[in-house]
SESEMAR-74866 format. One record per residue: residue in one letter; residue number from 1; x, y, z of N, C-alpha, C, O in turn. Coordinates in steps of 0.1 Angstrom, whole numbers. Layout:
// SESEMAR-74866
A, NUM, X, Y, Z, X, Y, Z, X, Y, Z, X, Y, Z
...
// end
This chain:
// SESEMAR-74866
M, 1, 527, 835, 980, 527, 823, 983, 525, 817, 966, 517, 823, 959
K, 2, 533, 805, 960, 534, 802, 944, 522, 794, 944, 518, 786, 952
P, 3, 517, 799, 933, 502, 783, 933, 508, 770, 931, 520, 770, 930
T, 4, 501, 761, 929, 505, 750, 926, 493, 744, 916, 481, 746, 915
L, 5, 502, 736, 907, 492, 727, 895, 492, 714, 898, 501, 706, 899
L, 6, 476, 713, 900, 473, 698, 896, 470, 692, 887, 461, 698, 880
V, 7, 473, 682, 883, 476, 672, 869, 469, 661, 868, 473, 651, 872
L, 8, 454, 661, 860, 451, 645, 862, 455, 637, 855, 451, 636, 844
A, 9, 463, 629, 860, 468, 619, 850, 467, 605, 854, 474, 596, 850
A, 10, 456, 603, 862, 452, 589, 865, 447, 579, 854, 448, 567, 853
G, 11, 441, 587, 846, 437, 579, 837, 446, 574, 823, 442, 565, 816
M, 12, 457, 582, 822, 468, 575, 813, 471, 564, 811, 475, 562, 800
G, 13, 471, 555, 818, 472, 539, 816, 458, 534, 812, 456, 527, 803
S, 14, 449, 538, 819, 435, 526, 815, 429, 532, 799, 421, 525, 792
R, 15, 433, 549, 793, 424, 549, 784, 432, 545, 772, 426, 546, 762
Y, 16, 445, 540, 770, 455, 543, 762, 460, 529, 762, 466, 526, 751
G, 17, 460, 516, 774, 465, 506, 773, 481, 509, 776, 489, 507, 767
G, 18, 483, 514, 788, 497, 518, 788, 502, 533, 788, 491, 539, 785
L, 19, 509, 540, 789, 515, 555, 789, 514, 559, 775, 525, 561, 770
K, 20, 507, 561, 769, 509, 562, 752, 506, 575, 750, 508, 581, 739
Q, 21, 501, 581, 762, 503, 598, 756, 517, 602, 761, 518, 615, 761
L, 22, 528, 594, 765, 543, 599, 762, 545, 595, 750, 558, 593, 748
D, 23, 540, 593, 741, 545, 592, 724, 551, 608, 725, 547, 617, 732
P, 24, 564, 609, 716, 567, 619, 714, 563, 625, 704, 560, 619, 694
V, 25, 562, 642, 705, 559, 650, 695, 567, 664, 694, 565, 673, 685
G, 26, 574, 663, 702, 588, 675, 701, 593, 673, 695, 593, 661, 693
P, 27, 604, 682, 687, 617, 681, 683, 625, 670, 687, 631, 663, 679
S, 28, 627, 669, 701, 638, 666, 707, 632, 653, 718, 638, 648, 728
G, 29, 618, 650, 712, 611, 636, 719, 605, 644, 728, 606, 637, 739
E, 30, 599, 654, 732, 590, 660, 741, 576, 652, 737, 572, 647, 727
V, 31, 570, 652, 751, 556, 648, 750, 548, 660, 755, 554, 667, 762
I, 32, 537, 662, 751, 527, 671, 754, 528, 676, 772, 527, 688, 776
L, 33, 530, 667, 778, 528, 671, 791, 539, 678, 796, 538, 685, 805
D, 34, 552, 677, 789, 565, 683, 792, 562, 700, 790, 566, 709, 797
Y, 35, 554, 702, 778, 553, 718, 777, 542, 720, 787, 543, 732, 792
S, 36, 533, 715, 790, 525, 719, 802, 532, 725, 815, 531, 736, 821
V, 37, 542, 711, 818, 550, 715, 831, 557, 727, 826, 553, 737, 831
F, 38, 565, 728, 818, 577, 741, 814, 566, 752, 817, 568, 760, 826
D, 39, 555, 753, 808, 548, 766, 810, 543, 766, 825, 545, 777, 830
A, 40, 538, 758, 833, 535, 761, 844, 546, 767, 852, 542, 776, 860
H, 41, 559, 763, 851, 568, 768, 858, 573, 779, 857, 576, 785, 868
R, 42, 575, 786, 844, 579, 796, 842, 567, 808, 844, 570, 819, 846
A, 43, 558, 805, 843, 544, 814, 843, 547, 816, 862, 543, 826, 867
G, 44, 551, 810, 868, 550, 812, 883, 546, 801, 896, 546, 802, 909
F, 45, 542, 789, 887, 537, 778, 896, 549, 774, 905, 560, 775, 900
G, 46, 549, 771, 917, 558, 764, 928, 558, 751, 930, 567, 745, 936
K, 47, 546, 745, 924, 548, 729, 927, 539, 725, 918, 529, 731, 918
I, 48, 542, 713, 909, 532, 702, 903, 528, 694, 910, 538, 689, 916
V, 49, 516, 686, 914, 509, 674, 918, 504, 665, 911, 492, 668, 910
F, 50, 506, 654, 904, 502, 646, 897, 494, 635, 903, 499, 626, 909
V, 51, 483, 638, 901, 473, 625, 903, 473, 612, 895, 472, 614, 883
I, 52, 475, 603, 899, 478, 593, 893, 472, 579, 902, 469, 579, 914
R, 53, 471, 568, 894, 468, 557, 900, 479, 546, 904, 489, 546, 897
R, 54, 478, 537, 916, 489, 529, 920, 495, 523, 911, 507, 524, 910
D, 55, 486, 513, 902, 491, 507, 891, 499, 512, 883, 506, 504, 876
I, 56, 500, 526, 883, 512, 531, 872, 519, 539, 880, 523, 550, 876
E, 57, 522, 536, 891, 530, 547, 899, 547, 547, 894, 553, 557, 892
E, 58, 550, 538, 893, 565, 530, 893, 570, 537, 874, 579, 544, 869
A, 59, 558, 531, 869, 563, 539, 852, 561, 556, 852, 569, 565, 849
F, 60, 549, 557, 858, 549, 574, 857, 560, 580, 864, 565, 589, 858
K, 61, 565, 576, 876, 575, 584, 881, 590, 583, 870, 596, 593, 865
A, 62, 592, 573, 868, 605, 571, 860, 604, 576, 848, 614, 579, 842
Q, 63, 592, 579, 843, 592, 580, 827, 587, 595, 826, 591, 602, 817
V, 64, 577, 602, 836, 575, 618, 837, 579, 624, 852, 589, 632, 851
G, 65, 575, 623, 862, 581, 630, 870, 592, 629, 874, 594, 636, 884
S, 66, 603, 624, 870, 617, 625, 873, 622, 636, 864, 630, 643, 869
K, 67, 618, 638, 852, 620, 647, 845, 622, 659, 849, 632, 666, 845
Y, 68, 609, 663, 860, 608, 675, 858, 618, 683, 878, 620, 694, 883
E, 69, 620, 666, 882, 623, 670, 897, 634, 677, 901, 636, 679, 913
N, 70, 642, 683, 892, 654, 691, 891, 648, 706, 890, 651, 715, 898
H, 71, 641, 708, 881, 631, 718, 879, 621, 727, 887, 620, 739, 886
I, 72, 615, 718, 894, 603, 723, 899, 596, 710, 912, 598, 698, 912
Q, 73, 589, 719, 922, 587, 706, 933, 576, 697, 926, 567, 701, 919
V, 74, 579, 684, 930, 569, 673, 923, 563, 662, 934, 570, 655, 941
E, 75, 551, 664, 934, 540, 656, 946, 534, 647, 936, 534, 648, 924
Y, 76, 528, 637, 943, 520, 626, 943, 505, 624, 947, 504, 624, 960
A, 77, 496, 623, 943, 482, 621, 952, 478, 609, 942, 480, 609, 930
Y, 78, 471, 598, 950, 465, 587, 945, 454, 586, 941, 447, 584, 951
Q, 79, 447, 585, 930, 430, 584, 930, 429, 568, 932, 433, 560, 924
E, 80, 425, 564, 941, 419, 552, 950, 405, 550, 947, 397, 559, 951
L, 81, 397, 537, 939, 384, 538, 938, 378, 539, 951, 370, 548, 952
S, 82, 381, 531, 964, 379, 528, 972, 377, 543, 985, 371, 542, 995
D, 83, 385, 554, 981, 385, 564, 989, 371, 574, 985, 368, 582, 976
L, 84, 363, 569, 997, 349, 575, 998, 348, 579, 1012, 356, 576, 1021
P, 85, 337, 588, 1014, 334, 595, 1027, 327, 581, 1034, 322, 572, 1027
E, 86, 328, 582, 1047, 322, 573, 1058, 310, 569, 1052, 301, 576, 1047
G, 87, 309, 556, 1054, 292, 551, 1051, 290, 548, 1038, 281, 543, 1032
F, 88, 301, 551, 1033, 297, 544, 1016, 308, 534, 1010, 320, 534, 1012
E, 89, 301, 526, 1003, 311, 515, 997, 311, 516, 981, 303, 523, 974
V, 90, 323, 508, 976, 321, 509, 961, 313, 496, 958, 315, 484, 962
P, 91, 304, 503, 951, 295, 491, 948, 297, 477, 938, 303, 478, 927
E, 92, 293, 466, 943, 298, 456, 938, 298, 451, 924, 288, 446, 920
G, 93, 314, 452, 914, 312, 450, 904, 320, 465, 896, 324, 465, 885
R, 94, 319, 474, 906, 320, 489, 900, 339, 490, 897, 348, 491, 905
V, 95, 340, 491, 885, 356, 490, 882, 359, 507, 881, 367, 512, 888
K, 96, 351, 515, 871, 349, 527, 866, 354, 538, 875, 349, 540, 886
P, 97, 363, 546, 872, 367, 559, 882, 352, 568, 888, 341, 569, 882
W, 98, 354, 573, 896, 344, 584, 897, 339, 600, 892, 329, 607, 895
G, 99, 352, 601, 883, 351, 613, 879, 362, 624, 883, 370, 621, 891
T, 100, 362, 634, 879, 372, 642, 879, 370, 651, 895, 379, 659, 899
I, 101, 359, 649, 901, 358, 656, 912, 367, 647, 921, 377, 652, 927
H, 102, 362, 631, 920, 372, 624, 931, 387, 623, 928, 396, 622, 936
A, 103, 388, 623, 913, 405, 626, 908, 410, 641, 923, 417, 639, 932
M, 104, 405, 652, 922, 408, 663, 926, 409, 662, 939, 419, 668, 943
L, 105, 401, 655, 949, 399, 650, 960, 410, 641, 966, 412, 640, 978
S, 106, 417, 636, 954, 428, 629, 961, 441, 637, 965, 451, 632, 971
A, 107, 440, 649, 962, 454, 662, 965, 448, 667, 975, 456, 675, 979
R, 108, 436, 667, 985, 429, 670, 994, 439, 678, 1008, 439, 689, 1012
E, 109, 447, 662, 1011, 456, 670, 1021, 469, 673, 1017, 478, 674, 1026
I, 110, 472, 675, 1004, 486, 677, 999, 484, 696, 997, 490, 705, 1002
V, 111, 473, 698, 988, 472, 712, 983, 465, 722, 993, 452, 723, 994
K, 112, 474, 730, 999, 469, 743, 1007, 472, 756, 1001, 471, 766, 1008
E, 113, 476, 756, 992, 476, 772, 983, 466, 770, 971, 463, 759, 966
P, 114, 462, 783, 969, 455, 782, 958, 463, 779, 943, 474, 781, 938
F, 115, 450, 772, 939, 460, 759, 926, 449, 757, 913, 437, 758, 912
G, 116, 457, 755, 904, 452, 752, 891, 450, 737, 886, 458, 728, 891
V, 117, 444, 735, 880, 438, 719, 876, 433, 721, 859, 425, 728, 854
I, 118, 446, 712, 854, 446, 707, 837, 445, 692, 836, 446, 684, 846
N, 119, 443, 688, 824, 442, 674, 819, 455, 671, 818, 463, 680, 820
A, 120, 460, 659, 815, 476, 657, 817, 478, 653, 800, 490, 651, 796
D, 121, 468, 651, 789, 471, 647, 778, 466, 662, 768, 464, 661, 756
D, 122, 466, 673, 775, 465, 684, 763, 474, 694, 762, 479, 698, 772
F, 123, 478, 699, 753, 483, 711, 753, 477, 724, 751, 473, 729, 741
Y, 124, 477, 729, 763, 468, 746, 768, 478, 760, 760, 472, 769, 755
G, 125, 491, 759, 761, 497, 772, 755, 505, 776, 766, 503, 770, 777
P, 126, 515, 786, 765, 521, 795, 774, 513, 803, 780, 513, 804, 792
G, 127, 503, 813, 770, 498, 822, 777, 484, 820, 788, 478, 829, 794
S, 128, 481, 807, 787, 470, 804, 794, 474, 799, 810, 467, 796, 819
F, 129, 487, 799, 809, 494, 792, 822, 498, 808, 827, 496, 812, 838
R, 130, 503, 814, 819, 503, 830, 827, 489, 835, 832, 486, 839, 843
L, 131, 482, 835, 824, 468, 839, 828, 463, 833, 842, 457, 839, 851
L, 132, 466, 820, 842, 459, 812, 854, 468, 815, 867, 463, 816, 878
A, 133, 481, 817, 864, 491, 819, 874, 489, 832, 882, 487, 831, 894
A, 134, 488, 846, 873, 484, 855, 879, 470, 856, 884, 469, 864, 893
A, 135, 461, 850, 881, 448, 852, 885, 448, 845, 902, 444, 851, 912
L, 136, 454, 832, 902, 457, 827, 917, 467, 834, 925, 466, 834, 937
Q, 137, 474, 840, 920, 482, 847, 929, 476, 858, 933, 480, 865, 942
A, 138, 463, 861, 926, 458, 874, 930, 451, 868, 944, 451, 873, 955
R, 139, 446, 860, 941, 433, 853, 950, 441, 841, 960, 438, 830, 963
E, 140, 452, 848, 965, 459, 843, 978, 451, 843, 990, 453, 834, 999
N, 141, 444, 852, 991, 438, 852, 1008, 422, 852, 1005, 414, 856, 1014
S, 142, 418, 848, 991, 403, 850, 992, 396, 836, 991, 403, 827, 990
Q, 143, 379, 833, 992, 375, 822, 989, 363, 822, 978, 358, 833, 974
G, 144, 360, 811, 974, 346, 813, 967, 350, 825, 953, 341, 831, 947
D, 145, 362, 826, 950, 365, 837, 937, 373, 827, 930, 385, 825, 934
Y, 146, 367, 820, 919, 374, 810, 914, 378, 816, 896, 377, 828, 892
V, 147, 380, 808, 889, 387, 814, 879, 386, 800, 867, 388, 788, 870
L, 148, 383, 804, 856, 383, 793, 840, 390, 800, 829, 386, 810, 824
V, 149, 400, 795, 827, 406, 800, 812, 401, 791, 801, 403, 779, 798
A, 150, 393, 800, 796, 384, 796, 781, 387, 800, 769, 390, 812, 767
Y, 151, 385, 789, 758, 392, 791, 745, 380, 796, 733, 368, 792, 732
P, 152, 384, 802, 727, 373, 804, 711, 373, 790, 707, 383, 784, 707
L, 153, 361, 784, 703, 358, 770, 702, 366, 770, 689, 374, 760, 690
K, 154, 368, 775, 677, 375, 773, 666, 389, 766, 669, 394, 757, 662
N, 155, 399, 774, 685, 411, 772, 682, 411, 755, 688, 422, 750, 687
T, 156, 401, 748, 692, 397, 735, 699, 394, 723, 691, 393, 713, 699
V, 157, 393, 720, 679, 385, 713, 674, 399, 705, 665, 409, 710, 662
S, 158, 393, 690, 662, 401, 684, 654, 398, 681, 641, 386, 679, 639
E, 159, 406, 681, 630, 401, 681, 616, 400, 668, 611, 400, 665, 599
H, 160, 400, 657, 623, 401, 642, 618, 390, 639, 627, 394, 628, 630
G, 161, 380, 640, 633, 371, 638, 642, 364, 643, 651, 370, 654, 653
T, 162, 351, 642, 659, 345, 646, 665, 352, 647, 684, 357, 638, 691
V, 163, 349, 658, 687, 356, 662, 701, 342, 667, 708, 333, 670, 700
S, 164, 340, 667, 721, 337, 674, 735, 339, 683, 740, 348, 684, 747
R, 165, 333, 693, 739, 339, 706, 747, 324, 712, 756, 312, 711, 756
G, 166, 332, 719, 764, 321, 728, 774, 318, 742, 769, 326, 751, 769
V, 167, 303, 743, 765, 305, 757, 757, 297, 764, 769, 288, 761, 776
C, 168, 306, 776, 769, 304, 787, 781, 294, 799, 780, 295, 807, 770
E, 169, 284, 799, 789, 277, 810, 793, 282, 820, 800, 284, 818, 812
V, 170, 287, 836, 793, 292, 840, 802, 285, 854, 801, 282, 860, 791
A, 171, 283, 858, 816, 278, 873, 818, 285, 884, 827, 287, 883, 839
A, 172, 288, 892, 820, 300, 904, 829, 310, 900, 833, 314, 903, 844
G, 173, 315, 891, 825, 331, 881, 823, 328, 871, 835, 336, 863, 840
K, 174, 316, 873, 839, 316, 856, 852, 309, 845, 842, 299, 849, 835
L, 175, 313, 835, 843, 308, 820, 838, 293, 817, 850, 292, 814, 861
A, 176, 282, 820, 838, 269, 818, 846, 266, 801, 842, 260, 794, 850
G, 177, 270, 797, 831, 267, 778, 831, 279, 774, 819, 285, 781, 811
V, 178, 280, 761, 822, 287, 754, 809, 280, 740, 808, 276, 731, 816
E, 179, 279, 743, 792, 269, 730, 791, 277, 718, 779, 280, 721, 767
E, 180, 281, 706, 784, 290, 698, 777, 282, 694, 768, 271, 689, 770
C, 181, 288, 695, 757, 284, 693, 740, 294, 682, 732, 307, 681, 732
H, 182, 283, 675, 726, 295, 660, 717, 296, 667, 704, 293, 678, 700
E, 183, 302, 657, 700, 303, 656, 681, 304, 669, 674, 298, 674, 665
I, 184, 315, 673, 682, 319, 688, 677, 327, 685, 661, 332, 674, 659
H, 185, 327, 693, 653, 336, 692, 645, 333, 704, 632, 322, 709, 630
P, 186, 346, 707, 622, 341, 718, 615, 333, 714, 606, 333, 702, 603
V, 187, 325, 722, 598, 319, 723, 587, 324, 730, 579, 335, 735, 581
A, 188, 313, 733, 561, 318, 741, 556, 318, 760, 557, 325, 768, 551
D, 189, 302, 761, 571, 301, 771, 574, 302, 776, 589, 295, 784, 594
G, 190, 312, 768, 594, 312, 768, 606, 317, 754, 613, 323, 745, 607
I, 191, 313, 754, 625, 316, 743, 634, 304, 738, 637, 296, 746, 642
E, 192, 300, 723, 636, 285, 720, 640, 287, 713, 652, 297, 706, 654
V, 193, 276, 716, 663, 279, 710, 675, 266, 707, 679, 256, 714, 677
N, 194, 264, 694, 687, 255, 687, 693, 251, 692, 706, 258, 689, 716
R, 195, 240, 700, 708, 238, 705, 719, 226, 699, 723, 216, 703, 718
G, 196, 225, 687, 735, 210, 681, 738, 205, 674, 726, 193, 674, 725
G, 197, 213, 669, 718, 208, 663, 707, 202, 672, 695, 200, 666, 684
E, 198, 201, 683, 697, 199, 690, 688, 214, 697, 678, 224, 701, 685
L, 199, 215, 697, 667, 227, 698, 661, 222, 718, 655, 212, 724, 652
E, 200, 238, 722, 657, 236, 738, 658, 249, 739, 649, 258, 731, 651
V, 201, 248, 749, 640, 261, 754, 635, 269, 767, 642, 263, 778, 640
M, 202, 280, 767, 648, 280, 777, 655, 295, 786, 645, 305, 780, 641
D, 203, 294, 799, 644, 308, 804, 639, 324, 802, 643, 333, 804, 636
G, 204, 324, 797, 659, 337, 795, 665, 345, 805, 672, 357, 804, 673
S, 205, 336, 815, 676, 341, 825, 687, 336, 822, 700, 340, 827, 711
Q, 206, 328, 815, 699, 321, 808, 714, 329, 804, 721, 338, 796, 716
L, 207, 330, 807, 736, 340, 804, 743, 338, 787, 748, 327, 781, 747
V, 208, 350, 783, 752, 345, 769, 755, 356, 762, 766, 368, 766, 766
S, 209, 353, 754, 774, 363, 750, 783, 369, 738, 781, 363, 728, 775
M, 210, 382, 738, 787, 391, 727, 784, 395, 719, 799, 404, 710, 800
N, 211, 388, 725, 808, 391, 721, 821, 403, 725, 826, 409, 718, 834
T, 212, 406, 740, 822, 416, 747, 827, 412, 756, 836, 408, 768, 832
W, 213, 411, 752, 851, 407, 759, 860, 415, 764, 872, 425, 758, 875
G, 214, 410, 774, 880, 418, 778, 892, 406, 781, 903, 396, 788, 903
F, 215, 414, 773, 915, 406, 774, 925, 413, 776, 937, 425, 775, 936
T, 216, 409, 779, 949, 410, 780, 960, 409, 772, 973, 398, 771, 977
P, 217, 420, 766, 983, 419, 757, 990, 405, 752, 995, 402, 740, 998
E, 218, 396, 762, 996, 384, 755, 1005, 375, 752, 995, 364, 756, 997
L, 219, 377, 745, 983, 368, 741, 975, 369, 728, 978, 358, 722, 976
F, 220, 380, 722, 982, 378, 710, 985, 368, 702, 995, 364, 690, 995
A, 221, 365, 714, 1004, 351, 710, 1014, 340, 709, 1004, 332, 700, 1004
H, 222, 339, 719, 994, 329, 719, 989, 323, 704, 978, 312, 699, 976
A, 223, 341, 702, 973, 339, 690, 969, 334, 677, 976, 325, 670, 972
Q, 224, 341, 676, 987, 338, 668, 996, 321, 665, 998, 316, 654, 997
A, 225, 314, 676, 1001, 304, 676, 1004, 294, 672, 991, 285, 663, 992
G, 226, 295, 678, 980, 289, 673, 969, 292, 661, 963, 285, 656, 955
F, 227, 305, 653, 967, 307, 639, 962, 299, 633, 970, 294, 622, 966
K, 228, 297, 637, 981, 289, 628, 990, 272, 628, 989, 264, 619, 993
D, 229, 270, 637, 985, 253, 641, 980, 257, 631, 967, 254, 619, 969
F, 230, 262, 633, 956, 263, 624, 946, 261, 612, 946, 254, 606, 938
L, 231, 270, 606, 958, 271, 593, 961, 258, 585, 966, 256, 573, 964
G, 232, 248, 597, 973, 237, 594, 978, 227, 590, 971, 218, 581, 974
T, 233, 228, 601, 958, 218, 595, 948, 220, 591, 933, 215, 595, 923
L, 234, 230, 581, 935, 238, 578, 926, 231, 570, 912, 232, 558, 912
P, 235, 226, 578, 902, 217, 572, 894, 224, 560, 885, 215, 554, 877
D, 236, 235, 557, 884, 241, 542, 880, 250, 538, 886, 260, 546, 883
P, 237, 254, 530, 894, 259, 524, 906, 276, 518, 895, 287, 517, 900
M, 238, 273, 515, 883, 284, 513, 877, 291, 523, 869, 303, 523, 867
K, 239, 281, 531, 864, 288, 542, 857, 291, 558, 857, 300, 565, 853
S, 240, 278, 560, 864, 283, 576, 871, 297, 585, 874, 308, 582, 878
E, 241, 291, 593, 870, 307, 600, 875, 302, 616, 878, 292, 622, 874
Y, 242, 311, 619, 885, 308, 632, 893, 318, 644, 885, 330, 644, 890
Y, 243, 317, 653, 877, 329, 664, 870, 330, 676, 875, 321, 682, 881
I, 244, 340, 680, 874, 343, 695, 881, 331, 706, 875, 326, 714, 883
P, 245, 327, 704, 864, 317, 716, 860, 304, 713, 864, 296, 722, 863
T, 246, 300, 701, 869, 288, 703, 878, 290, 705, 888, 279, 708, 894
L, 247, 299, 705, 895, 299, 712, 912, 301, 725, 909, 293, 733, 914
V, 248, 311, 731, 901, 311, 744, 896, 298, 752, 894, 297, 763, 898
Q, 249, 286, 743, 886, 278, 749, 884, 270, 751, 897, 263, 760, 900
Q, 250, 272, 739, 905, 262, 738, 917, 264, 750, 924, 253, 755, 927
L, 251, 274, 756, 928, 284, 761, 934, 275, 780, 929, 269, 788, 937
I, 252, 277, 780, 920, 273, 792, 910, 257, 790, 914, 253, 797, 924
D, 253, 250, 784, 908, 236, 783, 913, 233, 786, 927, 222, 792, 928
R, 254, 240, 783, 939, 239, 784, 952, 244, 795, 955, 244, 797, 968
Q, 255, 251, 806, 946, 255, 817, 951, 268, 813, 960, 273, 821, 967
Q, 256, 273, 802, 959, 284, 800, 968, 301, 806, 965, 310, 808, 973
A, 257, 300, 808, 949, 311, 808, 941, 309, 818, 930, 299, 818, 922
S, 258, 319, 826, 929, 318, 831, 914, 332, 829, 909, 341, 828, 916
V, 259, 332, 827, 892, 336, 821, 883, 342, 833, 871, 334, 835, 862
E, 260, 355, 838, 871, 360, 849, 863, 366, 842, 851, 376, 836, 853
V, 261, 360, 843, 839, 365, 838, 826, 374, 844, 820, 371, 854, 814
L, 262, 390, 839, 821, 397, 843, 814, 401, 840, 795, 405, 829, 792
H, 263, 398, 849, 788, 402, 845, 775, 414, 841, 771, 423, 849, 773
S, 264, 416, 829, 767, 432, 825, 758, 430, 824, 744, 423, 816, 739
D, 265, 441, 834, 737, 442, 831, 724, 449, 817, 720, 450, 815, 708
D, 266, 455, 808, 729, 465, 801, 721, 456, 788, 713, 444, 787, 713
H, 267, 464, 781, 710, 453, 769, 703, 456, 758, 709, 468, 758, 712
W, 268, 447, 747, 713, 447, 737, 720, 454, 728, 707, 451, 729, 695
L, 269, 462, 721, 712, 467, 710, 709, 468, 694, 714, 477, 691, 722
G, 270, 461, 686, 709, 458, 673, 715, 459, 660, 704, 456, 663, 692
V, 271, 463, 647, 707, 460, 640, 700, 451, 628, 702, 453, 616, 705
T, 272, 437, 637, 700, 424, 625, 702, 420, 615, 693, 411, 607, 695
Y, 273, 428, 614, 678, 429, 607, 668, 442, 606, 665, 450, 615, 667
P, 274, 447, 593, 660, 461, 590, 657, 466, 601, 646, 477, 605, 648
E, 275, 458, 606, 636, 458, 614, 625, 462, 629, 629, 468, 637, 622
D, 276, 458, 632, 645, 460, 647, 650, 478, 645, 652, 484, 656, 651
K, 277, 483, 638, 653, 498, 637, 655, 503, 646, 648, 508, 656, 654
P, 278, 504, 646, 635, 510, 653, 627, 507, 671, 627, 516, 680, 627
A, 279, 497, 672, 628, 492, 689, 633, 498, 693, 647, 501, 704, 651
V, 280, 499, 682, 655, 505, 687, 670, 519, 692, 668, 522, 703, 671
Q, 281, 528, 682, 661, 539, 683, 656, 543, 699, 650, 549, 708, 656
A, 282, 536, 698, 639, 535, 709, 630, 534, 722, 640, 543, 730, 639
G, 283, 526, 724, 650, 523, 732, 658, 532, 736, 665, 533, 748, 665
L, 284, 540, 728, 673, 549, 728, 681, 561, 735, 676, 568, 743, 683
K, 285, 564, 730, 663, 578, 735, 655, 574, 750, 650, 583, 758, 649
A, 286, 560, 753, 648, 560, 766, 646, 563, 774, 656, 570, 784, 655
L, 287, 558, 772, 667, 562, 778, 680, 574, 779, 685, 577, 789, 691
L, 288, 583, 768, 683, 597, 770, 681, 603, 778, 674, 614, 783, 678
A, 289, 597, 780, 659, 603, 789, 651, 603, 799, 654, 612, 806, 652
E, 290, 589, 802, 662, 589, 816, 668, 591, 822, 682, 586, 831, 688
G, 291, 603, 811, 685, 608, 817, 699, 604, 814, 711, 610, 819, 722
V, 292, 591, 806, 711, 583, 805, 724, 588, 794, 730, 587, 792, 742
Y, 293, 594, 786, 723, 602, 773, 729, 616, 771, 724, 619, 773, 712
S, 294, 623, 767, 732, 635, 763, 729, 638, 744, 723, 630, 736, 726
D, 295, 647, 741, 718, 651, 730, 715, 666, 724, 722, 676, 729, 717
P, 296, 667, 716, 732, 655, 712, 738, 647, 718, 747, 652, 729, 749
L, 297, 639, 717, 752, 629, 726, 762, 633, 727, 771, 630, 738, 775
W, 298, 641, 720, 781, 643, 725, 791, 659, 728, 790, 667, 719, 792
S, 299, 664, 738, 786, 681, 743, 779, 684, 751, 794, 694, 757, 796
// end
């Protein structure tokens, strides 16, 4: 059975005031998401499931999903703020989404096979999808045996501002912990990272998470239980969110799961800041010259 790729795209309209992640960056007008779907398809994924919001459904299907339907199976899941466990209601005044676990749970009735999870607006590189697809195919009959494709920190920074990354603690090839770090930016002698309020300069070799996960379907049951617990102890009814790394850490701590860490040498590309766009375009142009991609992409 071919694995599925779950693409978290519900934030595409809200963060950018429209589908501005569809800003062309490739030589024939390709957007970053085009490369992720293309790489996933040729790596062996059999289906793409986009998690979106109802209010962007028409635009998303027309501008995004329709491009891929002749190449790979495409389905949609809808993140609804009111999609909560029995006994819970949306706090009055809450408009903020519930986080990546809630987004992932939107696809719980659709995804029945091993699946990868990525963000819609990051370029991960072809090698990362090959690693992820192979790992998921090997886990078809397993449970609680997950995977994270991690990147050297130096391959994931922006020259034009700070970024946030999950710095990984790895022991014997397994994930022991992920620490969300902020204000990451290059400095003269390395990469400066804010770790819980303390500034630290790293050499860039440290592995970080870019939310490139591989799971088996029983994770949805863990996610539902964890989300219910989260709602029961909601720290901030207006803003608190429940994230994939949080659930994964909880499962590791309870010895309910193990996560193999796979090392990707691909370079992340993303338009965190407007000034990043030329670098993304140059990076894709170089990959085209190396024969990694063709022009047009789906030739």
